[in-house]
FITI-462177 format. One record per residue: residue number from 1; z, y, x of N, C-alpha, C in turn. Coordinates in steps of 0.02 Angstrom, whole numbers. Layout:
<rs>
- NUM,Z,Y,X,Z,Y,X,Z,Y,X
...
</rs>
This chain:
<rs>
- 1,0,-60,42,0,0,0,0,63,43
- 2,43,63,93,48,120,139,-16,128,178
- 3,-46,71,200,-109,73,238,-165,101,196
- 4,-167,79,133,-219,102,87,-214,177,75
- 5,-151,201,68,-140,272,58,-160,313,119
- 6,-147,285,178,-165,319,241,-240,324,248
- 7,-276,269,231,-349,269,235,-379,320,187
- 8,-351,322,126,-375,370,76,-365,442,100
- 9,-306,455,130,-291,523,155,-340,542,211
- 10,-353,495,256,-400,508,311,-471,519,284
- 11,-489,481,233,-555,488,202,-564,557,171
- 12,-512,579,136,-514,646,105,-519,700,158
- 13,-483,690,213,-485,739,268,-555,744,297
- 14,-588,686,306,-656,685,334,-705,720,287
- 15,-697,708,222,-742,737,172,-735,813,170
- 16,-673,837,178,-660,909,173,-659,943,241
- 17,-677,907,294,-675,936,361,-728,990,370
- 18,-716,1039,415,-766,1091,427,-834,1063,447
- 19,-834,1008,485,-898,978,507,-937,953,446
- 20,-903,917,401,-937,890,343,-960,946,296
- 21,-918,997,288,-938,1054,246,-998,1090,276
- 22,-1000,1091,343,-1057,1122,377,-1121,1082,366
- 23,-1115,1016,368,-1173,973,355,-1197,979,283
- 24,-1150,983,237,-1169,992,166,-1204,1060,157
- 25,-1177,1111,190,-1208,1178,187,-1279,1177,214
- 26,-1289,1141,270,-1356,1136,300,-1404,1099,253
- 27,-1378,1048,219,-1419,1011,172,-1439,1055,113
- 28,-1393,1096,88,-1409,1145,37,-1463,1194,62
- 29,-1456,1215,125,-1502,1263,154,-1574,1238,149
- 30,-1585,1175,170,-1653,1148,170,-1676,1125,100
- 31,-1628,1104,59,-1648,1084,-9,-1676,1145,-46
- 32,-1638,1199,-45,-1660,1259,-81,-1712,1298,-40
- 33,-1715,1285,25,-1770,1313,65,-1836,1284,40
- 34,-1837,1219,26,-1895,1186,-3,-1911,1216,-71
- 35,-1859,1231,-110,-1868,1263,-175,-1899,1332,-166
- 36,-1879,1368,-113,-1906,1434,-98,-1979,1433,-78
- 37,-2003,1375,-59,-2074,1366,-43,-2113,1345,-104
- 38,-2088,1294,-139,-2125,1264,-195,-2125,1308,-257
- 39,-2067,1332,-277,-2063,1368,-341,-2105,1432,-341
- 40,-2096,1478,-294,-2135,1539,-298,-2209,1530,-279
- 41,-2223,1482,-235,-2290,1481,-205,-2334,1421,-224
- 42,-2308,1376,-266,-2351,1319,-287,-2413,1344,-323
- 43,-2404,1395,-365,-2461,1424,-401,-2512,1455,-353
- 44,-2487,1487,-301,-2531,1517,-250,-2570,1462,-214
- 45,-2536,1409,-196,-2569,1352,-162,-2623,1322,-206
- 46,-2606,1310,-270,-2655,1280,-316,-2713,1327,-330
- 47,-2699,1391,-334,-2752,1441,-343,-2798,1440,-282
- 48,-2769,1432,-223,-2809,1429,-162,-2854,1368,-159
- 49,-2835,1316,-195,-2877,1256,-198,-2925,1257,-258
- 50,-2928,1315,-292,-2979,1325,-343,-2960,1307,-414
- 51,-2895,1299,-429,-2875,1280,-496,-2868,1342,-541
- 52,-2881,1334,-606,-2874,1389,-655,-2801,1394,-676
- 53,-2784,1448,-711,-2714,1457,-733,-2694,1401,-782
- 54,-2741,1378,-825,-2725,1323,-871,-2710,1260,-832
- 55,-2749,1246,-780,-2737,1187,-739,-2672,1192,-701
- 56,-2658,1252,-674,-2596,1262,-637,-2536,1251,-683
- 57,-2538,1281,-743,-2482,1273,-790,-2473,1200,-811
- 58,-2529,1167,-824,-2525,1096,-845,-2499,1052,-789
- 59,-2524,1063,-727,-2502,1023,-670,-2428,1032,-658
- 60,-2405,1095,-658,-2334,1108,-646,-2290,1080,-703
- 61,-2317,1080,-764,-2280,1052,-820,-2272,976,-812
- 62,-2326,944,-793,-2325,870,-785,-2276,850,-730
- 63,-2281,884,-673,-2237,863,-617,-2164,881,-631
- 64,-2153,933,-671,-2084,950,-689,-2053,897,-733
- 65,-2094,862,-773,-2069,809,-816,-2040,751,-776
- 66,-2060,745,-712,-2033,690,-671,-1958,701,-659
- 67,-1934,762,-671,-1863,776,-663,-1822,743,-718
- 68,-1855,719,-770,-1819,684,-823,-1800,614,-800
- 69,-1846,579,-767,-1834,510,-747,-1792,504,-683
- 70,-1812,539,-631,-1781,531,-565,-1706,541,-563
- 71,-1680,599,-584,-1608,612,-579,-1566,561,-618
- 72,-1589,542,-678,-1549,495,-719,-1548,425,-689
- 73,-1604,404,-661,-1607,338,-631,-1559,332,-572
- 74,-1561,381,-527,-1519,379,-467,-1446,393,-484
- 75,-1434,435,-535,-1365,451,-554,-1328,390,-580
- 76,-1363,349,-619,-1332,288,-646,-1311,242,-588
- 77,-1354,237,-537,-1338,196,-478,-1280,226,-440
- 78,-1280,293,-432,-1227,327,-394,-1159,319,-428
- 79,-1157,327,-494,-1093,320,-530,-1068,248,-528
- 80,-1114,200,-528,-1094,130,-529,-1071,106,-460
- 81,-1103,131,-407,-1087,109,-339,-1041,156,-303
- 82,-1039,219,-323,-999,269,-288,-1029,291,-222
- 83,-1093,274,-210,-1125,289,-145,-1172,350,-152
- 84,-1143,406,-172,-1183,466,-183,-1220,490,-121
- 85,-1187,488,-63,-1219,512,-1,-1278,469,18
- 86,-1273,403,7,-1329,359,22,-1388,372,-24
- 87,-1374,389,-87,-1427,406,-134,-1462,470,-111
- 88,-1423,519,-87,-1452,581,-61,-1499,567,-3
- 89,-1477,526,44,-1518,510,103,-1582,473,83
- 90,-1576,424,40,-1633,385,19,-1684,428,-19
- 91,-1658,472,-62,-1702,517,-100,-1740,564,-54
- 92,-1705,590,-3,-1737,636,45,-1793,600,84
- 93,-1779,539,105,-1828,501,143,-1891,486,101
- 94,-1881,464,40,-1938,449,-4,-1977,512,-21
- 95,-1943,569,-26,-1978,632,-40,-2024,651,18
- 96,-2000,641,80,-2040,656,140,-2103,612,140
- 97,-2093,548,128,-2149,500,132,-2201,513,78
- 98,-2178,521,16,-2226,528,-39,-2263,595,-37
- 99,-2230,648,-11,-2263,713,-11,-2321,715,38
- 100,-2322,670,87,-2376,670,136,-2444,658,104
- 101,-2445,629,43,-2508,616,7,-2543,681,-11
- 102,-2508,738,-13,-2538,801,-34,-2593,823,15
- 103,-2588,800,77,-2638,820,127,-2706,787,115
- 104,-2706,733,75,-2768,697,61,-2786,701,-13
- 105,-2752,744,-50,-2764,749,-122,-2794,816,-139
- 106,-2851,815,-175,-2884,878,-191,-2903,884,-265
- 107,-2904,829,-301,-2919,833,-372,-2856,848,-412
- 108,-2865,865,-475,-2808,882,-519,-2758,824,-522
- 109,-2782,764,-537,-2737,707,-548,-2707,681,-483
- 110,-2745,683,-428,-2716,659,-365,-2661,706,-341
- 111,-2671,771,-349,-2619,819,-330,-2559,814,-377
- 112,-2573,804,-441,-2518,795,-489,-2476,735,-470
- 113,-2508,681,-450,-2473,620,-430,-2430,631,-368
- 114,-2459,662,-316,-2423,671,-253,-2364,719,-261
- 115,-2375,774,-298,-2321,821,-310,-2267,789,-356
- 116,-2291,753,-407,-2245,723,-455,-2200,671,-426
- 117,-2227,626,-385,-2186,574,-354,-2135,605,-306
- 118,-2157,655,-268,-2110,690,-224,-2054,722,-264
- 119,-2071,755,-319,-2021,788,-361,-1972,739,-391
- 120,-1995,679,-408,-1952,629,-439,-1895,609,-391
- 121,-1911,605,-326,-1860,587,-277,-1820,648,-255
- 122,-1854,704,-244,-1821,764,-218,-1770,792,-268
- 123,-1789,795,-332,-1743,823,-382,-1685,777,-396
- 124,-1692,712,-380,-1637,665,-390,-1581,677,-339
- 125,-1596,714,-286,-1547,728,-233,-1493,776,-257
- 126,-1512,827,-294,-1466,882,-311,-1404,860,-351
- 127,-1411,820,-404,-1351,802,-441,-1298,767,-398
- 128,-1321,723,-352,-1274,689,-307,-1243,738,-258
- 129,-1283,785,-234,-1258,835,-187,-1206,880,-220
- 130,-1217,897,-284,-1170,939,-320,-1103,903,-328
- 131,-1105,839,-345,-1043,800,-353,-1005,796,-287
- 132,-1042,782,-233,-1011,778,-166,-978,845,-148
- 133,-1013,899,-162,-989,966,-144,-926,985,-184
- 134,-927,972,-249,-869,989,-290,-807,951,-266
- 135,-816,887,-248,-760,847,-223,-737,870,-154
- 136,-785,889,-112,-768,909,-43,-736,978,-38
- 137,-748,1020,-88,-724,1090,-84,-665,1104,-129
- 138,-634,1052,-157,-577,1062,-202,-522,1104,-171
- 139,-508,1090,-107,-452,1124,-74,-475,1170,-18
- 140,-540,1184,-14,-566,1226,40,-568,1299,20
- 141,-563,1343,68,-565,1414,56,-635,1434,32
- 142,-639,1469,-23,-704,1490,-49,-732,1441,-99
- 143,-708,1378,-97,-729,1328,-146,-804,1313,-146
- 144,-827,1292,-203,-897,1272,-212,-946,1327,-193
- 145,-931,1388,-215,-978,1444,-204,-991,1458,-131
- 146,-940,1451,-89,-948,1466,-17,-996,1418,17
- 147,-1000,1356,-8,-1047,1307,20,-1116,1316,-13
- 148,-1116,1324,-79,-1179,1328,-116,-1220,1389,-96
- 149,-1188,1442,-73,-1226,1502,-55,-1274,1489,2
- 150,-1262,1436,42,-1308,1420,96,-1375,1396,69
- 151,-1375,1370,9,-1438,1353,-23,-1477,1416,-39
- 152,-1442,1467,-61,-1475,1531,-75,-1502,1563,-12
- 153,-1464,1557,43,-1488,1583,107,-1551,1547,129
- 154,-1552,1480,120,-1611,1442,137,-1671,1463,96
- 155,-1660,1476,32,-1714,1500,-12,-1742,1565,13
- 156,-1698,1611,32,-1719,1676,57,-1761,1669,121
- 157,-1734,1633,169,-1768,1626,234,-1837,1596,227
- 158,-1842,1542,188,-1906,1507,182,-1955,1545,138
- 159,-1932,1577,85,-1979,1615,43,-2005,1676,80
- 160,-1962,1708,120,-1984,1764,161,-2034,1741,214
- 161,-2019,1683,244,-2063,1657,296,-2132,1642,269
- 162,-2135,1610,211,-2200,1593,181,-2238,1656,160
- 163,-2202,1704,131,-2235,1767,112,-2266,1801,172
- 164,-2230,1801,229,-2255,1831,290,-2316,1792,316
- 165,-2311,1725,316,-2365,1683,342,-2429,1690,301
- 166,-2422,1701,236,-2481,1707,193,-2523,1768,208
- 167,-2493,1818,241,-2532,1876,262,-2577,1861,321
- 168,-2566,1803,354,-2604,1786,414,-2641,1719,410
- 169,-2617,1674,367,-2646,1608,364,-2668,1591,293
- 170,-2704,1536,285,-2728,1515,220,-2669,1488,179
- 171,-2682,1476,115,-2630,1451,71,-2607,1380,88
- 172,-2643,1346,133,-2622,1279,154,-2556,1282,194
- 173,-2539,1342,220,-2476,1348,258,-2416,1333,213
- 174,-2425,1338,148,-2371,1324,101,-2349,1251,105
- 175,-2397,1205,107,-2378,1134,108,-2354,1113,178
- 176,-2378,1147,230,-2351,1132,298,-2277,1149,300
- 177,-2260,1208,272,-2190,1230,272,-2147,1185,228
- 178,-2175,1164,171,-2138,1119,127,-2123,1052,161
- 179,-2170,1027,198,-2160,963,234,-2105,970,287
- 180,-2104,1027,321,-2051,1040,370,-1983,1041,337
- 181,-1978,1073,279,-1913,1077,244,-1889,1008,222
- 182,-1934,967,197,-1915,901,174,-1891,857,232
- 183,-1925,863,289,-1905,823,347,-1837,846,373
- 184,-1827,912,377,-1763,940,399,-1707,921,350
- 185,-1723,920,286,-1675,901,235,-1651,829,245
- 186,-1698,785,261,-1680,715,272,-1633,709,332
- 187,-1650,742,388,-1608,737,448,-1538,767,436
- 188,-1534,821,399,-1469,853,386,-1425,810,342
- 189,-1455,768,301,-1417,727,254,-1389,663,285
- 190,-1413,646,345,-1397,581,375,-1322,571,389
- 191,-1287,626,403,-1218,619,426,-1165,645,376
- 192,-1187,658,314,-1139,682,263,-1091,626,242
- 193,-1027,643,237,-977,596,212,-961,614,140
- 194,-949,563,99,-932,577,29,-883,524,5
- 195,-843,541,-46,-796,492,-72,-832,437,-110
- 196,-805,377,-107,-833,322,-146,-792,316,-210
- 197,-823,335,-265,-788,334,-330,-822,285,-376
- 198,-786,233,-396,-812,183,-441,-785,196,-511
- 199,-828,192,-560,-805,201,-629,-751,148,-644
- 200,-696,170,-675,-640,125,-687,-657,68,-735
- 201,-696,84,-786,-711,33,-836,-772,56,-875
- 202,-813,10,-897,-873,28,-935,-856,66,-999
- 203,-796,52,-1026,-775,86,-1087,-768,161,-1075
- 204,-747,179,-1015,-741,250,-997,-809,284,-1002
- 205,-861,250,-977,-929,278,-979,-952,286,-1051
- 206,-937,236,-1093,-956,240,-1164,-922,300,-1197
- 207,-859,311,-1182,-823,368,-1209,-852,434,-1186
- 208,-875,435,-1124,-906,496,-1098,-972,510,-1132
- 209,-1011,459,-1146,-1074,469,-1183,-1060,499,-1252
- 210,-1003,480,-1282,-985,506,-1348,-978,583,-1345
- 211,-954,608,-1289,-945,680,-1282,-1010,719,-1285
- 212,-1065,684,-1268,-1131,718,-1270,-1153,733,-1341
- 213,-1120,703,-1390,-1139,713,-1461,-1100,770,-1493
- 214,-1052,799,-1456,-1012,853,-1484,-1052,918,-1485
- 215,-1036,961,-1533,-1074,1022,-1544,-1076,1066,-1482
- 216,-1019,1073,-1448,-1016,1116,-1389,-1066,1095,-1336
- 217,-1070,1031,-1323,-1117,1006,-1272,-1189,1013,-1296
- 218,-1203,998,-1359,-1271,1005,-1385,-1295,1077,-1380
- 219,-1252,1124,-1399,-1271,1195,-1395,-1282,1216,-1323
- 220,-1238,1192,-1279,-1245,1207,-1208,-1313,1183,-1182
- 221,-1333,1122,-1198,-1396,1095,-1174,-1455,1132,-1205
- 222,-1451,1148,-1269,-1505,1184,-1303,-1517,1251,-1270
- 223,-1463,1287,-1257,-1470,1353,-1225,-1497,1346,-1154
- 224,-1477,1293,-1119,-1502,1281,-1051,-1577,1267,-1052
- 225,-1600,1229,-1102,-1672,1216,-1110,-1709,1281,-1123
- 226,-1684,1322,-1169,-1717,1386,-1184,-1721,1430,-1121
- 227,-1668,1430,-1082,-1667,1470,-1021,-1722,1448,-973
- 228,-1729,1382,-964,-1779,1357,-917,-1850,1365,-944
- 229,-1859,1363,-1010,-1924,1379,-1040,-1943,1451,-1022
- 230,-1893,1495,-1025,-1906,1565,-1010,-1927,1577,-938
- 231,-1906,1531,-893,-1924,1538,-822,-1995,1515,-807
- 232,-2028,1483,-856,-2094,1454,-844,-2145,1502,-815
- 233,-2150,1561,-844,-2198,1611,-820,-2182,1633,-749
- 234,-2118,1647,-738,-2097,1670,-672,-2109,1618,-618
- 235,-2088,1556,-630,-2096,1504,-580,-2170,1488,-567
- 236,-2212,1492,-618,-2282,1472,-610,-2326,1528,-581
- 237,-2310,1591,-599,-2360,1642,-584,-2333,1706,-552
- 238,-2269,1710,-536,-2243,1773,-510,-2278,1795,-446
- 239,-2286,1750,-397,-2318,1768,-334,-2391,1789,-345
- 240,-2426,1753,-389,-2495,1772,-405,-2497,1841,-440
- 241,-2448,1853,-483,-2442,1916,-520,-2433,1974,-471
- 242,-2390,1965,-422,-2380,2017,-372,-2444,2032,-334
- 243,-2482,1980,-317,-2546,1990,-283,-2595,2027,-327
- 244,-2597,2011,-391,-2642,2046,-438,-2624,2119,-444
- 245,-2560,2135,-436,-2536,2204,-442,-2544,2243,-377
- 246,-2568,2209,-325,-2582,2242,-262,-2528,2238,-209
- 247,-2475,2198,-222,-2422,2190,-173,-2442,2138,-121
- 248,-2422,2147,-59,-2440,2101,-5,-2395,2039,-8
- 249,-2414,1988,31,-2373,1928,35,-2304,1944,62
- 250,-2299,1989,110,-2234,2008,138,-2191,2042,85
- 251,-2221,2086,45,-2184,2120,-8,-2160,2070,-62
- 252,-2204,2023,-78,-2186,1971,-127,-2127,1931,-102
- 253,-2129,1912,-38,-2073,1875,-9,-2009,1915,-11
- 254,-2014,1980,1,-1955,2023,-2,-1927,2029,-73
- 255,-1972,2033,-122,-1950,2035,-192,-1911,1972,-210
- 256,-1938,1915,-189,-1905,1852,-203,-1837,1849,-168
- 257,-1836,1874,-106,-1774,1873,-67,-1720,1916,-99
- 258,-1739,1973,-128,-1691,2017,-161,-1654,1980,-217
- 259,-1692,1940,-255,-1662,1901,-309,-1610,1853,-283
- 260,-1625,1821,-227,-1579,1771,-201,-1519,1803,-166
- 261,-1529,1861,-136,-1472,1898,-107,-1422,1915,-163
- 262,-1449,1938,-220,-1407,1953,-277,-1371,1890,-302
- 263,-1407,1834,-299,-1378,1769,-319,-1319,1750,-273
- 264,-1327,1762,-208,-1274,1747,-161,-1212,1788,-177
- 265,-1222,1853,-191,-1166,1897,-207,-1127,1872,-267
- 266,-1163,1849,-318,-1129,1826,-379,-1094,1760,-368
- 267,-1121,1717,-324,-1088,1653,-310,-1019,1664,-279
- 268,-1012,1717,-239,-949,1730,-205,-893,1748,-254
- 269,-911,1775,-312,-861,1795,-361,-865,1755,-426
- 270,-910,1705,-427,-923,1668,-489,-860,1636,-518
- 271,-821,1604,-475,-761,1569,-500,-713,1616,-534
- 272,-704,1675,-505,-658,1724,-534,-685,1751,-600
- 273,-750,1763,-604,-780,1788,-666,-776,1736,-722
- 274,-788,1673,-704,-784,1619,-754,-712,1614,-781
- 275,-664,1618,-735,-593,1614,-755,-574,1672,-800
- 276,-601,1731,-786,-583,1791,-824,-617,1794,-893
- 277,-682,1779,-896,-720,1789,-958,-735,1724,-996
- 278,-729,1667,-962,-744,1604,-995,-817,1585,-990
- 279,-831,1521,-994,-899,1496,-986,-946,1523,-1039
- 280,-924,1523,-1102,-967,1544,-1157,-995,1614,-1147
- 281,-952,1662,-1135,-975,1731,-1132,-1011,1746,-1066
- 282,-994,1711,-1014,-1032,1717,-952,-1105,1696,-964
- 283,-1114,1640,-999,-1181,1615,-1013,-1219,1661,-1061
- 284,-1185,1686,-1113,-1217,1730,-1162,-1244,1793,-1128
- 285,-1202,1827,-1091,-1223,1890,-1059,-1276,1877,-1004
- 286,-1269,1821,-969,-1318,1806,-917,-1388,1795,-948
- 287,-1390,1764,-1006,-1455,1753,-1039,-1484,1817,-1068
- 288,-1440,1860,-1091,-1463,1926,-1115,-1494,1966,-1057
- 289,-1461,1965,-1000,-1488,1998,-941,-1554,1967,-919
- 290,-1560,1902,-929,-1623,1868,-911,-1680,1892,-955
- 291,-1666,1900,-1020,-1718,1927,-1065,-1740,1996,-1044
- 292,-1692,2039,-1024,-1709,2106,-1000,-1751,2101,-937
- 293,-1735,2054,-895,-1772,2043,-832,-1846,2031,-847
- 294,-1860,1985,-894,-1930,1969,-909,-1965,2028,-942
- 295,-1930,2068,-981,-1961,2126,-1013,-1981,2178,-961
- 296,-1942,2185,-908,-1960,2230,-853,-2027,2209,-822
- 297,-2035,2144,-812,-2097,2119,-782,-2155,2123,-831
- 298,-2140,2123,-895,-2193,2127,-946,-2221,2198,-952
- 299,-2175,2247,-953,-2196,2315,-971,-2203,2364,-913
- 300,-2163,2357,-860,-2166,2408,-806,-2170,2377,-736
- 301,-2214,2327,-726,-2217,2295,-661,-2251,2337,-608
- 302,-2284,2391,-629,-2318,2434,-581,-2269,2474,-538
- 303,-2206,2476,-561,-2155,2512,-523,-2115,2462,-481
- 304,-2114,2472,-416,-2077,2427,-372,-2003,2426,-390
- 305,-1978,2484,-413,-1907,2488,-432,-1891,2442,-491
- 306,-1939,2434,-537,-1929,2391,-595,-1927,2318,-573
- 307,-1970,2301,-524,-1970,2232,-498,-1905,2218,-462
- 308,-1881,2267,-423,-1818,2259,-388,-1760,2249,-436
- 309,-1761,2288,-492,-1709,2280,-543,-1712,2210,-574
- 310,-1773,2188,-591,-1780,2122,-621,-1757,2067,-574
- 311,-1771,2075,-510,-1750,2025,-461,-1674,2026,-450
- 312,-1645,2084,-455,-1572,2089,-448,-1537,2051,-505
- 313,-1569,2052,-564,-1541,2016,-621,-1544,1940,-613
- 314,-1577,1917,-560,-1577,1846,-544,-1506,1822,-530
- 315,-1463,1868,-511,-1392,1851,-501,-1362,1819,-563
- 316,-1385,1843,-621,-1358,1817,-684,-1403,1761,-712
- 317,-1469,1772,-711,-1514,1723,-742,-1513,1656,-707
- 318,-1498,1653,-643,-1490,1589,-609,-1419,1580,-581
- 319,-1396,1628,-541,-1332,1620,-506,-1273,1605,-552
- 320,-1261,1649,-600,-1204,1641,-645,-1213,1583,-693
- 321,-1274,1574,-719,-1286,1519,-766,-1276,1452,-731
- 322,-1298,1447,-668,-1291,1384,-632,-1218,1370,-616
- 323,-1183,1419,-590,-1112,1410,-573,-1071,1392,-635
- 324,-1084,1426,-690,-1047,1413,-752,-1064,1344,-779
- 325,-1126,1323,-773,-1148,1257,-797,-1116,1201,-757
- 326,-1115,1208,-691,-1084,1157,-648,-1009,1153,-664
- 327,-978,1212,-673,-906,1214,-689,-893,1179,-756
- 328,-934,1192,-805,-926,1161,-871,-932,1085,-867
- 329,-984,1061,-835,-996,989,-830,-939,954,-793
- 330,-914,986,-741,-861,956,-701,-796,951,-740
- 331,-782,1000,-783,-721,999,-822,-728,958,-886
- 332,-788,951,-911,-800,918,-975,-801,842,-969
- 333,-828,816,-913,-835,744,-904,-787,718,-850
- 334,-770,653,-855,-726,622,-806,-763,608,-741
- 335,-725,591,-688,-754,581,-622,-806,525,-620
- 336,-796,473,-660,-843,416,-659,-909,431,-693
- 337,-915,491,-722,-976,510,-759,-1009,571,-729
- 338,-982,596,-673,-1005,660,-646,-1079,660,-626
- 339,-1102,608,-591,-1172,606,-569,-1219,605,-629
- 340,-1201,564,-679,-1244,561,-738,-1243,626,-778
- 341,-1185,659,-779,-1181,723,-814,-1226,775,-781
- 342,-1223,780,-715,-1265,827,-678,-1339,809,-688
- 343,-1355,744,-686,-1424,722,-694,-1450,736,-764
- 344,-1407,726,-813,-1427,740,-882,-1445,814,-891
- 345,-1404,856,-861,-1416,928,-863,-1481,946,-827
- 346,-1491,920,-767,-1551,936,-729,-1614,910,-764
- 347,-1611,848,-789,-1671,817,-818,-1691,850,-884
- 348,-1643,865,-926,-1660,895,-991,-1676,969,-984
- 349,-1631,1007,-952,-1641,1079,-946,-1701,1096,-901
- 350,-1698,1072,-839,-1751,1089,-791,-1813,1047,-801
- 351,-1804,984,-823,-1861,940,-833,-1900,958,-895
- 352,-1869,947,-953,-1903,961,-1017,-1914,1036,-1026
- 353,-1860,1076,-1016,-1867,1148,-1024,-1917,1179,-976
- 354,-1911,1159,-912,-1957,1185,-861,-2028,1166,-874
- 355,-2040,1104,-895,-2108,1080,-910,-2138,1118,-968
- 356,-2098,1127,-1021,-2123,1165,-1079,-2140,1237,-1060
- 357,-2097,1267,-1018,-2109,1336,-996,-2173,1343,-955
- 358,-2185,1296,-909,-2245,1298,-868,-2308,1287,-911
- 359,-2303,1241,-958,-2360,1225,-1001,-2379,1286,-1044
- 360,-2328,1317,-1075,-2341,1376,-1116,-2371,1433,-1074
- 361,-2341,1444,-1015,-2365,1498,-972,-2437,1486,-950
- 362,-2454,1423,-936,-2522,1407,-914,-2574,1427,-965
- 363,-2558,1422,-1029,-2606,1438,-1082,-2602,1509,-1107
- 364,-2550,1545,-1089,-2546,1616,-1110,-2563,1663,-1053
- 365,-2562,1638,-991,-2574,1681,-933,-2646,1705,-930
- 366,-2694,1662,-943,-2766,1678,-946,-2790,1717,-885
- 367,-2781,1687,-826,-2801,1716,-762,-2770,1785,-750
- 368,-2713,1799,-781,-2678,1862,-770,-2686,1911,-826
- 369,-2735,1902,-870,-2745,1950,-925,-2691,1944,-978
- 370,-2658,1887,-980,-2604,1877,-1029,-2535,1883,-1000
- 371,-2530,1917,-943,-2465,1922,-908,-2411,1954,-952
- 372,-2428,2009,-986,-2378,2043,-1028,-2353,1997,-1083
- 373,-2399,1964,-1118,-2380,1919,-1172,-2337,1861,-1145
- 374,-2355,1835,-1088,-2318,1778,-1059,-2246,1796,-1046
- 375,-2234,1855,-1017,-2165,1875,-1003,-2126,1895,-1066
- 376,-2161,1920,-1117,-2128,1934,-1181,-2103,1869,-1213
- 377,-2146,1818,-1210,-2126,1752,-1236,-2066,1725,-1197
- 378,-2067,1735,-1131,-2011,1713,-1089,-1946,1748,-1110
- 379,-1951,1814,-1122,-1892,1852,-1143,-1865,1826,-1209
- 380,-1911,1808,-1255,-1890,1783,-1320,-1849,1719,-1314
- 381,-1870,1675,-1269,-1833,1612,-1259,-1764,1625,-1228
- 382,-1760,1674,-1182,-1695,1690,-1152,-1647,1717,-1205
- 383,-1672,1761,-1249,-1630,1788,-1303,-1610,1732,-1351
- 384,-1655,1685,-1363,-1640,1628,-1407,-1584,1585,-1377
- 385,-1584,1578,-1311,-1531,1541,-1277,-1463,1573,-1287
- 386,-1461,1640,-1283,-1399,1676,-1293,-1375,1669,-1366
- 387,-1422,1672,-1412,-1406,1665,-1483,-1378,1596,-1499
- 388,-1407,1545,-1469,-1384,1476,-1481,-1312,1467,-1461
- 389,-1292,1499,-1406,-1224,1491,-1380,-1171,1520,-1427
- 390,-1191,1565,-1471,-1144,1595,-1518,-1117,1543,-1568
- 391,-1152,1486,-1574,-1131,1434,-1620,-1080,1387,-1590
- 392,-1065,1397,-1526,-1015,1355,-1493,-950,1393,-1486
- 393,-894,1359,-1495,-830,1391,-1487,-814,1399,-1412
- 394,-771,1446,-1397,-750,1456,-1327,-718,1392,-1299
- 395,-677,1359,-1341,-643,1298,-1320,-693,1242,-1308
- 396,-746,1238,-1350,-796,1186,-1343,-835,1190,-1279
- 397,-835,1249,-1247,-870,1258,-1183,-822,1269,-1126
- 398,-762,1240,-1132,-714,1250,-1077,-689,1185,-1047
- 399,-675,1136,-1088,-646,1075,-1062,-655,1019,-1112
- 400,-627,961,-1095,-629,905,-1140,-585,917,-1201
</rs>
């Protein structure tokens, strides 16, 4: 008994050690660095290969749907085995291998396949990483936000780098940079330590699934889907939009970086804000700010100050909503269901919501002539997300 307790104590110390937290931070850096390459610039890359806005929207919608299958499949394995770190490593390795097909893929369906398979493995990494991080930072100074902000820094560095490179090289530089991020992500994940948590009993898991039928959780998921639908236009066409408006690749990269700098700032105070205002109202106001953000891009994008304002609001439209969502899921579900809870959130909100948003944007963008309408539709979905949350009680979005 004493030996078991000693081993457990040493295990916890290793998981929360500065070295392990540093490795987790580095993994976040490259994971979201990859996001900083793919999300803003996938449309630019596809445009460079001659695809229309309808094709770009449809391709991004299809590959986003792979986020429904991947995270849930790996999360079930992670919760059953307790080997979250191994799932992270395996997912990173498969993402590196499968993405290499993009160098030999030029048709719509071959590119859809190569991007989609990579996304299925790459997006499965994040739910496990979130669970590892929450457990590792329970007693650390700064908590979850202090580690997660390195993901935002990675996003900034890589999005700025690609924006700069696009002023000098062809759009193919985007996939070269993405490949580098995936490879670095795999190497950074190799030495992460994580707790091995086995579900106590299958009945516990059944009880946790029952919680997904409660009104508070349903409203939370519905609002999260609406929010991600609203991001469809931004994720698919923002970089192309900036080019159409006459901004350089370097300026576009800086605009994107401003949003993530604001996101970092909000992560540092997120825990205190959530504690003070509660999850419900944090999410409501964040979605209202998101709607205002898209209206700025719809009506006054010719002013750099308006774009800077809209990007600053990224602190709420992504930073606060993500921090509040992770906090809600961690408090709402038991430890044996954490990976599946995170995966359910990622797959439904980002998978189904993101796919729907990209698909809608693809057909309303019309090579840029429908930009205003596209962002107005995005704003409408953000406001709908805020409205949906009003049907949930404060208690229903706080704990079990």
